[in-house]
N, C-alpha and C positions, 0 to 999 in steps of 0.2 A: 632382354634386360630392360629396355626402355618401357615395354609394356608393364613389367612388374613395378617399376618406379612410378609410372603414370597411375596405375591402379592404387598404389599406396598413397600417392598424393591426393587422389580423388577420395579415397577413404578418409583421410585426415580432414579434408575440407568438409565433407559431409558430416563427419563427427562434430566438427566445430559448429556448423550450421545447426545441427539438431540439438547440440548442447545448449546453444543460445536460445532455442525455442523453449527450453525447459525453464527459462527465467523470464521474468517480466522485463520489459524494455528499461534500459538505464538512461534513456534519452532525457528524462526530467530529474535525474538524481541531483543535479546541481542547482535546482530551484531554491530560491531564498525562502525557506519555510517560515523563518521568523517574521519576514515582511508580511506574509499572509496571515499568520497568527496574531500579529499586532494590529491588524486592520479588520474590524468586525464586518464591514461591508464586503470585503473580498473573501474573508473566511466564510461568511454566510453564503456567498455565491457558490463556493465549492460544496457546501452542505446541500444547498438547493439542487445543484447539479446531480449529486449522488442520489437525492431523493426524488428525482424526476420532476422537480418543481421549477427549474430554471434552466437558462442557457448554460452550456458548458464550454470552457476553454479546451484547447487540445489536450493539455495535461489533466484537466478535470475529466474529460472523456476517458482517458487512459485509466485514471483512478476508478471511475464508475464501472468501467468494463471489467476490472480485475478485483474489486473489493470483496465481492462475495466469495470468490474462489480463494482469495488470500485468507479470509476468515476460516473457511472450511479446511484448508490444508496447512494451517498454522504458518502461513507466509513462507512456505518452503521455496517458492520461486522468487522471493524478494531478495534484492541486493542488500548489502550491509547498510548502505546509505538509506535505502527505503525503510529498513527495520528501525533505524535511528529516527527517521522522520515520523514514522507511525507512532513510536513511543512518545515523541514530543507532542504530536497532535493529540494523541489519546490522553496524555496528562492534562493538557490545556482544556480539552473538552470536559473531562471527568471532574476537574477541580473548579474550573471557571465558567463553564457553559453546560451545566448539567441538563438543561432542557434540550439543547442541541444533541448532546450525547444520547439522551433518551429517544429522541426522534430517530437517530441513526440505528440505535439498538432495536427499536420497534420495527423499523423498516427491514433491516438485514437479519434480524434474529427474532422473529415474532413468536417462536416457540421457546425462547430463552434457553436454547440448547448450548449456545456458545458463551453466554454471559457467565454462567456458572463455571464453565471450563476455563475461562480466561481470568477469573477474579484474582487468582494468585498472581498472575502476570501483571495485572493492573495494580494490585497492592505493592508488588515489588518495584514497579516503575514509579509509583508515587513516593516510595521510601527513598529512592535515589535522589541525589542532588541534581538540580537542573543543570543541563548542559550549556 
């Protein structure tokens, strides 16, 4: 009986651990994204980090590590907070920093495979009221 209980608990723990690996870390989900977006120097440092042009903070490294996969898999491993932040950052870049947006697009989507795919998502996000 104890063996069965121990086996079950081991299975549950392993299931939780592997389920968590199917998601990106939520360690930085509470970062103040508005503070970053409102400061061009800090915002640009994140862009430069992702483009391999500058130093990265720990959260910048995490972003850089996962951004290509998130683009490719439609952010299926993103938390809701991450999806909300991505939408906010994307809107800011697209509307107010088109050169930065273009740099990121050229770096992560040189074949323009995803720009076309995500244009409706971008248009819908731009049509929404700011959060």
